[in-house]
RODOLO-323620 format. One record per residue (C-alpha): x, y, z negated. Coordinates in steps of 0.5 Angstrom, whole numbers, plus 500, padded with zeros to 3 digits. Last residue first. Layout:
<node X="X" Y="Y" Z="Z"/>
...
# end
This chain:
<node X="538" Y="764" Z="330"/>
<node X="538" Y="767" Z="323"/>
<node X="542" Y="773" Z="326"/>
<node X="538" Y="774" Z="332"/>
<node X="531" Y="774" Z="327"/>
<node X="534" Y="779" Z="323"/>
<node X="536" Y="783" Z="329"/>
<node X="529" Y="783" Z="332"/>
<node X="526" Y="784" Z="325"/>
<node X="531" Y="791" Z="324"/>
<node X="529" Y="793" Z="331"/>
<node X="521" Y="792" Z="330"/>
<node X="522" Y="796" Z="323"/>
<node X="526" Y="801" Z="327"/>
<node X="521" Y="802" Z="332"/>
<node X="516" Y="803" Z="327"/>
<node X="520" Y="808" Z="324"/>
<node X="521" Y="812" Z="330"/>
<node X="513" Y="811" Z="331"/>
<node X="512" Y="814" Z="324"/>
<node X="517" Y="820" Z="325"/>
<node X="513" Y="821" Z="332"/>
<node X="506" Y="821" Z="328"/>
<node X="509" Y="826" Z="323"/>
<node X="512" Y="831" Z="328"/>
<node X="505" Y="830" Z="332"/>
<node X="501" Y="832" Z="325"/>
<node X="506" Y="838" Z="324"/>
<node X="505" Y="840" Z="331"/>
<node X="497" Y="839" Z="330"/>
<node X="497" Y="843" Z="323"/>
<node X="501" Y="849" Z="326"/>
<node X="496" Y="849" Z="332"/>
<node X="490" Y="849" Z="327"/>
<node X="494" Y="854" Z="323"/>
<node X="495" Y="859" Z="329"/>
<node X="487" Y="858" Z="331"/>
<node X="485" Y="859" Z="324"/>
<node X="489" Y="866" Z="324"/>
<node X="486" Y="868" Z="330"/>
<node X="479" Y="866" Z="328"/>
<node X="481" Y="870" Z="321"/>
<node X="483" Y="876" Z="326"/>
<node X="477" Y="875" Z="330"/>
<node X="472" Y="875" Z="324"/>
<node X="476" Y="881" Z="321"/>
<node X="475" Y="885" Z="328"/>
<node X="468" Y="883" Z="328"/>
<node X="467" Y="885" Z="321"/>
<node X="470" Y="892" Z="323"/>
<node X="465" Y="893" Z="329"/>
<node X="459" Y="891" Z="324"/>
<node X="462" Y="896" Z="319"/>
<node X="462" Y="901" Z="325"/>
<node X="455" Y="899" Z="327"/>
<node X="452" Y="899" Z="320"/>
<node X="455" Y="906" Z="319"/>
<node X="452" Y="908" Z="326"/>
<node X="445" Y="905" Z="324"/>
<node X="440" Y="900" Z="327"/>
<node X="445" Y="894" Z="327"/>
<node X="443" Y="892" Z="320"/>
<node X="440" Y="886" Z="322"/>
<node X="445" Y="884" Z="327"/>
<node X="450" Y="886" Z="321"/>
<node X="447" Y="881" Z="317"/>
<node X="447" Y="876" Z="322"/>
<node X="454" Y="877" Z="323"/>
<node X="456" Y="876" Z="315"/>
<node X="452" Y="870" Z="315"/>
<node X="455" Y="867" Z="321"/>
<node X="462" Y="869" Z="318"/>
<node X="460" Y="866" Z="311"/>
<node X="458" Y="860" Z="315"/>
<node X="465" Y="860" Z="319"/>
<node X="469" Y="861" Z="313"/>
<node X="465" Y="855" Z="310"/>
<node X="467" Y="851" Z="316"/>
<node X="474" Y="853" Z="315"/>
<node X="474" Y="851" Z="308"/>
<node X="471" Y="844" Z="310"/>
<node X="476" Y="843" Z="315"/>
<node X="482" Y="845" Z="311"/>
<node X="480" Y="840" Z="306"/>
<node X="479" Y="835" Z="311"/>
<node X="486" Y="836" Z="314"/>
<node X="489" Y="836" Z="307"/>
<node X="486" Y="829" Z="306"/>
<node X="488" Y="827" Z="313"/>
<node X="495" Y="829" Z="311"/>
<node X="495" Y="826" Z="304"/>
<node X="493" Y="819" Z="308"/>
<node X="498" Y="820" Z="313"/>
<node X="503" Y="821" Z="308"/>
<node X="501" Y="815" Z="304"/>
<node X="501" Y="811" Z="311"/>
<node X="508" Y="814" Z="312"/>
<node X="510" Y="811" Z="305"/>
<node X="507" Y="805" Z="306"/>
<node X="511" Y="804" Z="312"/>
<node X="518" Y="806" Z="309"/>
<node X="516" Y="801" Z="303"/>
<node X="515" Y="796" Z="309"/>
<node X="522" Y="798" Z="312"/>
<node X="525" Y="797" Z="305"/>
<node X="522" Y="790" Z="304"/>
<node X="524" Y="788" Z="310"/>
<node X="531" Y="790" Z="309"/>
<node X="531" Y="787" Z="302"/>
<node X="528" Y="780" Z="305"/>
<node X="534" Y="780" Z="311"/>
<node X="539" Y="782" Z="305"/>
<node X="536" Y="776" Z="301"/>
<node X="536" Y="771" Z="307"/>
<node X="543" Y="773" Z="309"/>
<node X="545" Y="772" Z="301"/>
<node X="541" Y="765" Z="302"/>
<node X="545" Y="763" Z="308"/>
<node X="552" Y="765" Z="304"/>
<node X="550" Y="761" Z="298"/>
<node X="547" Y="755" Z="303"/>
<node X="554" Y="755" Z="306"/>
<node X="558" Y="756" Z="299"/>
<node X="554" Y="750" Z="297"/>
<node X="555" Y="746" Z="303"/>
<node X="563" Y="747" Z="302"/>
<node X="562" Y="746" Z="294"/>
<node X="559" Y="739" Z="296"/>
<node X="564" Y="737" Z="301"/>
<node X="569" Y="739" Z="296"/>
<node X="566" Y="735" Z="290"/>
<node X="565" Y="729" Z="295"/>
<node X="572" Y="729" Z="297"/>
<node X="574" Y="730" Z="289"/>
<node X="569" Y="724" Z="288"/>
<node X="573" Y="719" Z="293"/>
<node X="580" Y="721" Z="290"/>
<node X="577" Y="720" Z="283"/>
<node X="575" Y="713" Z="286"/>
<node X="581" Y="712" Z="289"/>
<node X="585" Y="714" Z="283"/>
<node X="581" Y="709" Z="279"/>
<node X="582" Y="703" Z="283"/>
<node X="589" Y="705" Z="283"/>
<node X="589" Y="705" Z="275"/>
<node X="585" Y="698" Z="276"/>
<node X="591" Y="695" Z="280"/>
<node X="596" Y="698" Z="275"/>
<node X="592" Y="695" Z="269"/>
<node X="592" Y="688" Z="273"/>
<node X="599" Y="689" Z="274"/>
<node X="601" Y="691" Z="267"/>
<node X="597" Y="685" Z="265"/>
<node X="600" Y="680" Z="269"/>
<node X="607" Y="683" Z="267"/>
<node X="605" Y="682" Z="259"/>
<node X="603" Y="675" Z="261"/>
<node X="610" Y="674" Z="264"/>
<node X="613" Y="677" Z="258"/>
<node X="609" Y="673" Z="253"/>
<node X="611" Y="667" Z="257"/>
<node X="618" Y="669" Z="256"/>
<node X="617" Y="670" Z="249"/>
<node X="614" Y="663" Z="248"/>
<node X="620" Y="660" Z="253"/>
<node X="625" Y="664" Z="248"/>
<node X="622" Y="661" Z="242"/>
<node X="622" Y="654" Z="245"/>
<node X="629" Y="655" Z="247"/>
<node X="631" Y="657" Z="240"/>
<node X="627" Y="651" Z="237"/>
<node X="631" Y="646" Z="242"/>
<node X="638" Y="649" Z="240"/>
<node X="636" Y="648" Z="232"/>
<node X="634" Y="641" Z="234"/>
<node X="641" Y="640" Z="238"/>
<node X="645" Y="643" Z="232"/>
<node X="641" Y="638" Z="228"/>
<node X="643" Y="632" Z="233"/>
<node X="650" Y="634" Z="233"/>
<node X="650" Y="634" Z="225"/>
<node X="647" Y="627" Z="225"/>
<node X="652" Y="625" Z="230"/>
<node X="658" Y="628" Z="226"/>
<node X="655" Y="624" Z="220"/>
<node X="654" Y="618" Z="224"/>
<node X="661" Y="618" Z="227"/>
<node X="664" Y="619" Z="220"/>
<node X="660" Y="613" Z="217"/>
<node X="662" Y="609" Z="223"/>
<node X="669" Y="611" Z="221"/>
<node X="669" Y="609" Z="214"/>
<node X="665" Y="603" Z="216"/>
<node X="671" Y="601" Z="221"/>
<node X="676" Y="603" Z="215"/>
<node X="673" Y="598" Z="210"/>
<node X="672" Y="593" Z="215"/>
<node X="679" Y="592" Z="217"/>
<node X="681" Y="594" Z="223"/>
<node X="683" Y="590" Z="229"/>
<node X="686" Y="594" Z="235"/>
<node X="685" Y="593" Z="242"/>
<node X="678" Y="591" Z="243"/>
<node X="676" Y="596" Z="238"/>
<node X="680" Y="601" Z="241"/>
<node X="677" Y="601" Z="248"/>
<node X="670" Y="601" Z="244"/>
<node X="672" Y="607" Z="241"/>
<node X="675" Y="610" Z="247"/>
<node X="668" Y="609" Z="251"/>
<node X="665" Y="612" Z="245"/>
<node X="670" Y="618" Z="244"/>
<node X="668" Y="619" Z="252"/>
<node X="661" Y="619" Z="251"/>
<node X="661" Y="624" Z="245"/>
<node X="666" Y="629" Z="249"/>
<node X="661" Y="629" Z="254"/>
<node X="655" Y="630" Z="249"/>
<node X="660" Y="635" Z="246"/>
<node X="661" Y="639" Z="253"/>
<node X="653" Y="638" Z="254"/>
<node X="652" Y="641" Z="248"/>
<node X="657" Y="647" Z="249"/>
<node X="654" Y="649" Z="256"/>
<node X="647" Y="649" Z="253"/>
<node X="649" Y="653" Z="247"/>
<node X="653" Y="658" Z="252"/>
<node X="646" Y="658" Z="256"/>
<node X="642" Y="659" Z="250"/>
<node X="647" Y="665" Z="247"/>
<node X="647" Y="668" Z="254"/>
<node X="639" Y="668" Z="254"/>
<node X="639" Y="671" Z="247"/>
<node X="644" Y="676" Z="249"/>
<node X="639" Y="678" Z="255"/>
<node X="632" Y="677" Z="251"/>
<node X="633" Y="684" Z="247"/>
<node X="634" Y="688" Z="253"/>
<node X="628" Y="685" Z="257"/>
<node X="624" Y="685" Z="250"/>
<node X="626" Y="693" Z="250"/>
<node X="624" Y="694" Z="257"/>
<node X="618" Y="690" Z="256"/>
<node X="616" Y="694" Z="250"/>
<node X="617" Y="701" Z="254"/>
<node X="613" Y="699" Z="260"/>
<node X="608" Y="696" Z="255"/>
<node X="608" Y="703" Z="252"/>
<node X="607" Y="707" Z="258"/>
<node X="602" Y="702" Z="261"/>
<node X="598" Y="703" Z="255"/>
<node X="599" Y="711" Z="256"/>
<node X="597" Y="710" Z="263"/>
<node X="591" Y="706" Z="261"/>
<node X="588" Y="711" Z="256"/>
<node X="589" Y="716" Z="262"/>
<node X="585" Y="712" Z="266"/>
<node X="580" Y="710" Z="261"/>
<node X="579" Y="718" Z="260"/>
<node X="578" Y="719" Z="267"/>
<node X="573" Y="713" Z="268"/>
<node X="569" Y="716" Z="262"/>
<node X="569" Y="723" Z="265"/>
<node X="567" Y="720" Z="272"/>
<node X="562" Y="716" Z="268"/>
<node X="559" Y="723" Z="264"/>
<node X="560" Y="727" Z="271"/>
<node X="556" Y="722" Z="275"/>
<node X="549" Y="725" Z="273"/>
<node X="552" Y="732" Z="274"/>
<node X="554" Y="729" Z="281"/>
<node X="547" Y="726" Z="283"/>
<node X="544" Y="733" Z="281"/>
<node X="548" Y="737" Z="285"/>
<node X="547" Y="732" Z="291"/>
<node X="540" Y="732" Z="290"/>
<node X="540" Y="740" Z="290"/>
<node X="545" Y="740" Z="296"/>
<node X="540" Y="735" Z="299"/>
<node X="534" Y="740" Z="298"/>
<node X="538" Y="746" Z="300"/>
<node X="540" Y="742" Z="306"/>
<node X="532" Y="741" Z="307"/>
<node X="530" Y="748" Z="306"/>
<node X="536" Y="750" Z="311"/>
<node X="533" Y="745" Z="316"/>
<node X="526" Y="748" Z="316"/>
<node X="529" Y="755" Z="317"/>
<node X="533" Y="752" Z="323"/>
<node X="527" Y="749" Z="326"/>
<node X="523" Y="755" Z="325"/>
<node X="528" Y="759" Z="328"/>
<node X="529" Y="754" Z="334"/>
<node X="521" Y="755" Z="335"/>
<node X="522" Y="762" Z="335"/>
<node X="528" Y="762" Z="340"/>
<node X="523" Y="757" Z="344"/>
<node X="518" Y="762" Z="344"/>
<node X="522" Y="767" Z="346"/>
<node X="525" Y="763" Z="352"/>
<node X="518" Y="762" Z="354"/>
<node X="517" Y="769" Z="354"/>
<node X="523" Y="770" Z="358"/>
<node X="521" Y="765" Z="363"/>
<node X="514" Y="768" Z="364"/>
<node X="518" Y="775" Z="365"/>
<node X="522" Y="772" Z="370"/>
<node X="516" Y="769" Z="374"/>
<node X="512" Y="776" Z="373"/>
<node X="518" Y="779" Z="377"/>
<node X="516" Y="778" Z="384"/>
<node X="509" Y="780" Z="382"/>
<node X="512" Y="787" Z="379"/>
<node X="516" Y="788" Z="385"/>
<node X="509" Y="787" Z="389"/>
<node X="506" Y="792" Z="385"/>
<node X="512" Y="797" Z="385"/>
<node X="512" Y="797" Z="393"/>
<node X="504" Y="798" Z="392"/>
<node X="504" Y="804" Z="388"/>
<node X="510" Y="807" Z="392"/>
<node X="506" Y="806" Z="398"/>
<node X="500" Y="809" Z="395"/>
<node X="503" Y="815" Z="393"/>
<node X="507" Y="816" Z="399"/>
<node X="500" Y="815" Z="403"/>
<node X="497" Y="820" Z="399"/>
<node X="502" Y="825" Z="400"/>
<node X="502" Y="825" Z="407"/>
<node X="494" Y="825" Z="407"/>
<node X="493" Y="830" Z="402"/>
<node X="490" Y="830" Z="395"/>
<node X="487" Y="836" Z="392"/>
<node X="484" Y="834" Z="386"/>
<node X="488" Y="828" Z="385"/>
<node X="495" Y="830" Z="387"/>
<node X="493" Y="837" Z="384"/>
<node X="494" Y="834" Z="377"/>
<node X="501" Y="832" Z="378"/>
<node X="506" Y="827" Z="380"/>
<node X="513" Y="830" Z="381"/>
<node X="517" Y="824" Z="379"/>
<node X="515" Y="819" Z="384"/>
<node X="519" Y="812" Z="383"/>
<node X="514" Y="807" Z="381"/>
<node X="515" Y="808" Z="374"/>
<node X="515" Y="815" Z="374"/>
<node X="508" Y="814" Z="378"/>
<node X="505" Y="810" Z="372"/>
<node X="508" Y="815" Z="367"/>
<node X="504" Y="820" Z="370"/>
<node X="498" Y="816" Z="371"/>
<node X="498" Y="815" Z="363"/>
<node X="499" Y="822" Z="362"/>
<node X="493" Y="824" Z="367"/>
<node X="489" Y="819" Z="364"/>
<node X="490" Y="821" Z="357"/>
<node X="489" Y="828" Z="359"/>
<node X="482" Y="827" Z="362"/>
<node X="480" Y="823" Z="356"/>
<node X="482" Y="829" Z="351"/>
<node X="479" Y="834" Z="355"/>
<node X="471" Y="831" Z="354"/>
<node X="471" Y="830" Z="347"/>
<node X="476" Y="836" Z="345"/>
<node X="471" Y="841" Z="342"/>
<node X="468" Y="835" Z="338"/>
<node X="475" Y="833" Z="335"/>
<node X="475" Y="840" Z="331"/>
<node X="480" Y="840" Z="326"/>
<node X="485" Y="835" Z="329"/>
<node X="487" Y="829" Z="327"/>
<node X="483" Y="824" Z="331"/>
<node X="486" Y="827" Z="337"/>
<node X="493" Y="826" Z="335"/>
<node X="491" Y="819" Z="333"/>
<node X="489" Y="818" Z="341"/>
<node X="482" Y="819" Z="343"/>
<node X="480" Y="813" Z="348"/>
<node X="481" Y="814" Z="355"/>
<node X="485" Y="808" Z="356"/>
<node X="480" Y="803" Z="353"/>
<node X="475" Y="806" Z="358"/>
<node X="480" Y="805" Z="363"/>
<node X="480" Y="797" Z="362"/>
<node X="487" Y="794" Z="360"/>
<node X="492" Y="789" Z="364"/>
<node X="497" Y="795" Z="364"/>
<node X="499" Y="794" Z="371"/>
<node X="492" Y="792" Z="374"/>
<node X="488" Y="797" Z="370"/>
<node X="493" Y="803" Z="372"/>
<node X="492" Y="800" Z="380"/>
<node X="485" Y="801" Z="379"/>
<node X="485" Y="808" Z="376"/>
<node X="489" Y="810" Z="382"/>
<node X="484" Y="807" Z="386"/>
<node X="478" Y="811" Z="382"/>
<node X="482" Y="817" Z="382"/>
<node X="483" Y="817" Z="390"/>
<node X="476" Y="816" Z="390"/>
<node X="473" Y="822" Z="386"/>
<node X="478" Y="826" Z="389"/>
<node X="476" Y="825" Z="396"/>
<node X="482" Y="823" Z="401"/>
<node X="480" Y="824" Z="409"/>
<node X="485" Y="819" Z="413"/>
<node X="487" Y="815" Z="407"/>
<node X="480" Y="813" Z="404"/>
<node X="477" Y="814" Z="411"/>
<node X="482" Y="808" Z="413"/>
<node X="479" Y="804" Z="407"/>
<node X="481" Y="801" Z="400"/>
<node X="480" Y="795" Z="396"/>
<node X="484" Y="794" Z="390"/>
<node X="485" Y="786" Z="390"/>
<node X="493" Y="786" Z="391"/>
<node X="492" Y="783" Z="397"/>
<node X="487" Y="788" Z="399"/>
<node X="492" Y="794" Z="397"/>
<node X="497" Y="790" Z="402"/>
<node X="492" Y="790" Z="408"/>
<node X="490" Y="797" Z="407"/>
<node X="496" Y="800" Z="406"/>
<node X="499" Y="796" Z="412"/>
<node X="494" Y="798" Z="416"/>
<node X="495" Y="806" Z="415"/>
<node X="503" Y="805" Z="415"/>
<node X="507" Y="804" Z="409"/>
<node X="512" Y="809" Z="407"/>
<node X="518" Y="805" Z="405"/>
<node X="521" Y="805" Z="398"/>
<node X="527" Y="809" Z="395"/>
<node X="527" Y="811" Z="388"/>
<node X="527" Y="818" Z="387"/>
<node X="533" Y="822" Z="384"/>
<node X="532" Y="825" Z="377"/>
# end
């Protein structure tokens, strides 16, 4: 991998820039670098970058705690941890060939290059802290938005439940209105049929009534003409009283008959008027029924729209609920995997303790055998046996070392697997948060 480009600072620039970063150095520290001073300077920059004390960084890692004999590595592990941390620091600064020799045998040119790289990265870090703060604020804002979204989702669930309850409560009234609407439609159909029949039946009666009225008018006109003619004849002709009486009686009988006809026609006219009023009332009732039916249809349409809105809201809530269940299922799966890894770690720890105990027993046994051999070391046969016992002990020690290395490799593999699962869990949580937002 190619090194990143950065300027090699001069001595005075190194001193001033390092002082600005609160890591004071002197000209002698650069011109005549000492291992202890160089290590202190690098540790100061490491503390600044990681915001963690050096004592905390030097704490043994999980791998160290899983070894059979951690006491043997009490001094080596902090150094190895610090060396690994400094190597990662210089890789981030663009130096990929950092080694232990840069601390134990530092050179002037090399120390200038290392300090220039660290100072360049520190300046870049200060410049980017503002962006990091902005990203943290955005993260907090996204978390707040996520919380608001969850609250809004809960409110929508409550509103949906209340709408469902209202719809369920209105269902009997809606069914009743639909039933009444159907009954109204049936009644309107019956009334329309009756109206049609009445109209068909009234047409002949109306024609007969108009004919009767026309006939009565003609007869009244004829009666008036006859009355005028009678008066004219009475003035011209002198008749006997008997004939006159007969004619008057005939005229009176005809008049009575005409009056009876008029009464019958008036009765028929009143009946037709009553039927006409009934038809008018029926038309008014039909108009009212149609109006009520329109109102019922509007109410049914409004209820249908409300029902569609409720269904859409319900589908959205169901979809959100499904996503939430899937997220919870993923979270439970990840938790289960973490618990499984924890159980494996506990089981490996138990096996480690058992093997440690067994190794201590073997060591004690070997020590006792060695002590016995030392006591019996005077004779040649005992010396040969001692040599054989020592060879057996060395073979056992070699075997134990190989087993120890295999255990370390297995534990490291388990640790890497656990770290990958934790990263996967973290990524899963981030994906779920992004999906919920």
